[in-house]
C-alpha positions as CSV (number, residue, x, y, z in Angstrom):
1,M,-20.7,4.9,-23.6
2,T,-18.6,5.8,-20.8
3,T,-15.6,4.0,-19.4
4,H,-14.2,3.7,-16.0
5,R,-11.0,2.6,-15.0
6,F,-9.7,1.1,-11.7
7,T,-6.4,0.1,-10.1
8,V,-6.3,-3.0,-7.9
9,N,-3.0,-3.9,-5.8
10,V,-2.9,-7.7,-5.4
11,P,-0.1,-8.7,-2.6
12,N,1.7,-11.7,-1.8
13,P,2.3,-11.2,2.3
14,T,3.9,-14.5,2.5
15,A,7.7,-15.5,2.6
16,Q,6.8,-18.0,-0.8
17,R,6.3,-16.9,-4.3
18,S,2.8,-17.3,-5.2
19,V,0.2,-17.3,-8.2
20,A,-3.0,-15.0,-8.4
21,N,-5.5,-16.4,-10.5
22,L,-7.8,-13.1,-11.3
23,F,-11.2,-13.3,-13.2
24,L,-14.1,-10.7,-13.5
25,R,-17.8,-11.8,-12.5
26,M,-20.5,-9.7,-13.1
27,A,-22.2,-8.2,-9.6
28,K,-25.9,-8.1,-9.1
29,R,-27.5,-5.3,-7.7
30,R,-28.6,-6.8,-4.5
31,E,-24.7,-6.8,-3.3
32,L,-24.6,-3.5,-3.3
33,N,-27.3,-2.7,-0.8
34,G,-24.7,-3.4,1.9
35,L,-22.4,-0.5,0.7
36,A,-22.8,3.0,3.0
37,L,-23.3,4.5,-0.6
38,D,-26.5,6.7,-2.1
39,L,-26.6,4.4,-5.4
40,P,-28.7,4.7,-8.3
41,R,-31.1,2.0,-8.7
42,R,-31.4,1.8,-12.6
43,P,-28.8,-1.0,-14.0
44,L,-26.8,-0.1,-17.2
45,K,-25.7,-2.8,-19.7
46,I,-21.7,-3.3,-19.3
47,L,-20.7,-3.5,-23.2
48,R,-16.7,-4.5,-21.7
49,A,-14.9,-5.3,-19.0
50,A,-11.4,-6.5,-19.3
51,I,-8.4,-6.6,-17.0
52,G,-5.2,-6.4,-17.8
53,L,-1.5,-5.2,-16.8
54,D,-1.5,-1.7,-18.9
55,P,-3.3,1.1,-17.5
56,C,-4.1,2.3,-21.0
57,D,-5.5,-0.5,-22.4
58,C,-6.8,-3.8,-20.8
59,G,-7.8,-5.6,-24.2
60,R,-10.7,-7.8,-23.6
61,D,-9.6,-10.5,-21.5
62,K,-11.7,-11.4,-18.4
63,R,-8.8,-13.8,-16.7
64,M,-5.5,-13.4,-16.3
65,T,-2.6,-15.1,-14.0
66,V,0.2,-13.3,-12.5
67,K,2.9,-14.4,-10.7
68,L,4.3,-12.8,-7.4
69,R,7.7,-12.7,-5.1
70,P,7.7,-13.2,-1.8
71,Y,6.5,-9.9,0.4
72,S,5.6,-7.9,-3.1
73,S,2.6,-6.5,-5.0
74,L,1.5,-5.8,-8.4
75,D,-0.8,-3.4,-9.6
76,V,-3.6,-4.8,-12.1
77,Y,-6.2,-2.4,-14.0
78,V,-9.7,-3.0,-14.7
79,E,-11.6,-1.2,-17.4
80,I,-15.6,-1.3,-17.4
81,E,-17.4,0.2,-20.6
82,M,-20.9,0.6,-20.0
83,A,-24.0,2.2,-21.9
84,S,-24.2,6.0,-21.0
85,A,-27.3,7.1,-18.7
86,R,-29.3,9.1,-21.1
87,E,-32.5,9.6,-19.1
88,A,-31.6,8.9,-15.6
89,A,-28.7,8.0,-13.3
90,G,-27.4,4.4,-13.5
91,I,-25.0,1.8,-12.5
92,A,-22.8,-1.1,-12.9
93,A,-20.6,-3.4,-11.0
94,V,-18.1,-6.2,-11.2
95,H,-15.9,-8.5,-8.8
96,L,-12.6,-8.8,-9.4
97,V,-12.0,-12.1,-7.7
98,D,-8.2,-13.4,-6.7
99,Q,-8.2,-17.0,-6.4
100,R,-5.0,-18.8,-4.8
101,P,-3.7,-22.4,-5.8
102,D,-4.3,-23.3,-1.9
103,G,-7.9,-22.6,-2.5
104,R,-8.0,-19.4,-0.8
105,K,-10.3,-16.8,-2.6
106,G,-10.8,-13.1,-1.9
107,G,-11.2,-9.7,-4.3
108,V,-12.8,-6.7,-4.3
109,L,-16.3,-5.4,-5.7
110,L,-15.8,-2.5,-8.3
111,V,-18.8,-0.3,-9.0
112,A,-19.4,2.1,-12.0
113,A,-22.0,5.0,-12.2
114,D,-23.1,7.4,-14.6
115,P,-22.8,10.2,-13.4
116,S,-19.9,9.3,-11.2
117,I,-20.1,8.5,-7.3
118,V,-18.7,11.2,-5.2
119,D,-16.1,9.1,-3.2
120,P,-16.8,8.8,0.9
121,V,-14.6,9.4,3.2
122,G,-11.8,6.2,3.6
123,Q,-12.3,4.2,6.7
124,V,-10.0,1.9,8.1
125,V,-11.5,-1.7,8.5
126,D,-10.5,-3.2,11.7
127,V,-8.9,-6.9,11.6
128,K,-10.4,-9.6,13.7
129,S,-7.3,-10.0,15.8
130,P,-4.6,-7.2,15.1
131,C,-0.9,-7.7,15.7
132,P,-0.3,-5.7,18.9
133,V,3.1,-4.7,17.5
134,G,3.2,-0.8,17.2
135,L,6.1,2.1,16.4
136,A,8.1,3.0,19.4
137,G,9.2,6.2,17.8
138,R,9.7,8.2,14.2
139,P,11.8,6.3,11.8
140,Y,15.3,7.8,11.0
141,P,18.3,7.2,9.0
142,V,21.8,5.7,10.5
143,E,25.1,5.2,8.1
144,P,25.0,1.8,6.9
145,D,26.0,-0.7,9.5
146,H,26.2,1.8,12.4
147,D,24.4,0.9,15.7
148,P,20.6,1.5,14.7
149,S,19.6,2.7,18.5
150,H,21.7,5.8,18.1
151,R,19.2,8.1,16.9
152,L,20.2,11.1,15.2
153,T,18.8,14.7,17.0
154,A,17.3,15.6,13.3
155,P,15.7,12.6,11.5
156,I,16.4,14.1,8.1
157,F,16.8,11.5,5.3
158,P,19.3,12.4,2.8
159,A,18.2,12.6,-1.0
160,G,20.8,10.4,-3.4
161,R,22.4,8.8,-0.5
162,E,22.4,4.8,0.6
163,F,21.7,4.5,4.3
164,D,20.2,2.4,7.0
165,L,16.6,3.2,7.9
166,V,15.6,2.4,11.2
167,V,11.8,1.9,12.5
168,P,11.9,1.4,16.1
169,L,9.0,-1.2,17.2
170,T,7.8,-2.1,20.5
171,N,5.6,-4.4,22.2
172,P,3.0,-2.2,24.2
173,T,1.2,-4.9,25.8
174,R,1.9,-6.9,29.3
175,S,2.5,-10.2,27.6
176,R,5.2,-11.6,25.4
177,L,4.6,-12.0,21.9
178,A,6.1,-15.1,19.9
179,D,6.7,-15.1,16.0
180,V,6.8,-11.9,15.4
181,Q,8.0,-11.0,12.1
182,V,8.3,-7.4,10.3
183,Y,8.9,-6.4,6.8
184,L,8.9,-2.8,4.7
185,E,6.3,-2.7,2.2
186,H,7.0,0.3,0.4
187,L,8.4,4.0,1.1
188,G,5.5,5.9,-0.5
189,A,6.2,8.1,-3.6
190,C,9.6,8.7,-2.8
191,D,11.1,6.7,-5.7
192,A,13.5,5.1,-3.0
193,G,15.1,1.7,-3.6
194,F,15.4,-0.9,-0.6
195,R,16.7,-4.2,0.1
196,P,13.5,-6.3,1.1
197,V,14.7,-8.0,4.3
198,L,12.0,-9.8,6.5
199,W,12.8,-9.6,10.4
200,N,12.1,-12.9,11.9
201,I,12.1,-11.2,15.5
202,G,10.5,-14.1,17.4
203,L,9.8,-13.3,21.3
204,M,9.1,-9.8,22.1
205,N,9.0,-8.7,25.8
206,P,6.6,-6.5,27.4
207,R,7.7,-3.0,26.6
208,G,10.4,-4.3,24.6
209,V,12.0,-2.4,21.9
210,F,13.2,-3.7,18.3
211,F,15.2,-1.6,15.8
212,A,14.3,-3.0,12.3
213,T,17.0,-1.8,9.6
214,W,16.6,-1.7,5.9
215,R,19.2,-0.6,3.3
216,V,17.4,2.5,1.5
217,T,18.9,4.5,-1.3
218,T,17.1,7.6,-2.0
219,A,16.9,9.4,-5.4
220,A,18.7,12.4,-6.2
221,R,17.4,15.8,-5.7
222,Q,14.1,15.2,-3.9
223,N,12.7,16.9,-1.2
224,G,9.3,16.4,0.7
225,K,7.5,14.2,3.1
226,F,6.7,10.4,2.3
227,Q,4.8,7.7,3.7
228,V,6.6,4.5,5.0
229,S,4.7,1.4,5.4
230,V,5.8,-1.5,7.7
231,V,3.8,-5.0,8.2
232,A,4.0,-6.7,11.7
233,V,2.4,-10.0,12.1
234,S,2.8,-12.3,15.4
235,R,1.3,-15.7,16.3
236,R,-2.4,-16.2,16.4
237,A,-2.5,-12.7,15.3
238,N,-3.6,-11.0,11.9
239,P,-1.0,-8.8,10.0
240,V,-0.8,-4.9,10.5
241,R,0.3,-2.0,8.7
242,L,2.5,0.5,10.9
243,T,2.9,3.8,9.1
244,A,4.9,6.7,9.6
245,S,6.6,10.0,7.6
246,I,9.9,10.6,6.7
247,Q,11.2,13.8,5.4
248,V,13.8,13.4,2.6
249,V,15.9,16.5,1.6
250,D,18.4,17.3,-0.9
251,K,20.8,19.6,1.0
252,E,22.7,20.9,-2.2
253,Q,18.9,21.9,-3.4
254,V,17.9,23.5,0.1
255,A,21.4,25.5,0.2
256,N,20.9,26.9,-3.6
257,R,17.7,27.8,-2.2
258,S,18.7,29.8,1.0
259,A,21.4,31.6,-1.2
260,K,19.0,32.9,-3.5
261,R,16.8,34.0,-0.9
262,R,19.7,35.9,0.9
263,S,20.2,37.5,-2.5
264,R,16.7,38.6,-3.2
265,S,16.9,40.2,0.3
266,Q,20.0,42.4,-0.1
């Protein structure tokens, strides 16, 4: 018997609270034919498939309901136990179906194989009509409530501090965009807190720049590069993710390291 575990992020990109009704449905082999993977042909028997909120123990439930706050997301976990492939490689798959109260239904296909499949290179899936709003430059910090258009020469984000994260956005097209909205989705793995503000920008003129800000508090004694994700949407366009890197630096820790290096060199 082998156990495969999956993590699935369930989003709510709307301004209203939402409920996601999740359930597992067994997939048929022909549903895997469209995947660009070299998959085994032999099906394996699924002994248990369950969904839960505990990454270490999903129990035995195949259905669950989760509540989602506005502009938030939640990780759920799926476990698939299946009989081991004794003679030849085998495969099993399930659908994690996400059904919302308004009738919308989506989800993901989870594929488990024995032996495990080597993951292919990830690819970005294009949307039909992406929002054209883009980044006008790298994100940078300013003091709380200061003019966000006054960019610092070195956009270093301080550790253990509260500041305003500024993300300059632009309309790169030759037409005005209507009903533009943006919100900060996450700050990667830097463990920083931020106030979840939705910016209703409205109209954006061609080549115009809007300085979206969010109040951020970084963790103390932290260094490294982290990925920021901002979601933008406009009228008759699909939401897009705008990603950029930020550098968080604990100046005291950096100064201590520099002092140690100088002492070694003497």
